[in-house]
N, C-alpha and C positions, 0 to 999 in steps of 0.2 A: 432084813432089809438093810440094816446097818452094814452088814458084811458086803452086800452088793454095792452099796454106795461107796464103801471104802475101796473096793476093787475098782470101781469106775473112776474114783478120784486118783488112785494109783496109776491106772492105765492112762488117764488123761494127762497126768503129770509126766509120765514116761514119754508120752507122745509129744508133749510140748518140749520136753528135754531133748528128745531125738531131733525135733525140728530145729531147735536152737543149735544143737551140735552140728546139724547139717549146714545151717547158715554160717556158723563159724568156719567149718571145713571149706565151704565154697568161697568165703571171703579170703581165707588163707591161700586157696588155690588161685584166686583172682589177683592176688598181689602182684605177681610178675606181669600180668596183662595190664594192670592199671599203671605200673611203672613204665612199661613199653608205650602205652598210650600217651602218657605225659611226655615221654621223650619224643614220640612222633609229633605231638602237638608243638613242642619247642622247636623241632626241626622244621616243621611247617611254617611257624612264625618267622624263623631265621631265613628260610627260603623265600617267603613272600617279601620280607624286607630287602633281601638281596635282589630279587627280581624287580622290585619297585625302584631300587637304586640304579639298576642297570637299564631299565626300560625308559626311565625319564629322559636321559640324553638321546636315546634312539628315537623316541617319539618327537622330541623337540627338533631333532635333525630332519625327521620325516616331514614335520609340519613346514620347516624352512624349505625343504626340497619341493614340497607341493606348492608353496607360494611361488617359488622360482619358476616352476613349470607353468603355473598359471600366467605369470608375467611373460614368459617366453612364448607361450601359445597365443597370447594377445598380440605380442609383437609380430609373430608370424602371420597372424590374421590380418594385421594392418599392412604388412608388406605384401601379402597376397592380394589384398584389395588394390594397393597401388600398382602392382604388376598387372592386374586385370585391367585397370584403367589405362595403363600404358599400352597394353596389347590391343585394347579396343581402339585407342587413338591411332595406333599404328595400322590396324586393319582398315580403319576409316580413311586414313591417309592413303593407303594403297588403293582403296576403292575409288577415291576421288581423284587420284593421280598426283597428289601433292608429294608423295613419297614413291621413289622408284627403286627397284632392286636391280643391281648389276648382274651381268650374265655369269660372272665367275671372278676368279682372281685376276688382277692386272698382270700384264706381261712383265717379267723381271727385266730391269734395265741395268746396264753396267754402271758401276760406281765411277769408273775412270772418265775423265773429260775427253771429248773428241778433239779438243784444241791442243792437247799436249803432244809433243813429238819426242821420240826417243832418239838419243844420239847413238848412231850405229857405227860411227867411225872409230870409237874406242880411244879418243884423245883425252 
């Protein structure tokens, strides 16, 4: 029984040693991957900082443009209301006869006066 126990202990020790060796081998093989992962994480941090630095002014400008568009759209709405009121008043004036519309353009008249005479004698 002592021999069986000794063989078991030797086998278990060799198994633990093989498992430990496998872990060391895997850790050694993973070293480049860990190094690349750290480099990628550093690049990601740098990229996020750079993106943040570049996006802040763009977002501020976009907010300013949005505010300006809101102001302009309110101004257009006010002007359209005024125009609608003017058109309603004009249509009402046309309906009641207070405003009349001419038939077309007036006849062109000469700029010269009828009173002037030309000297034809050449003196």
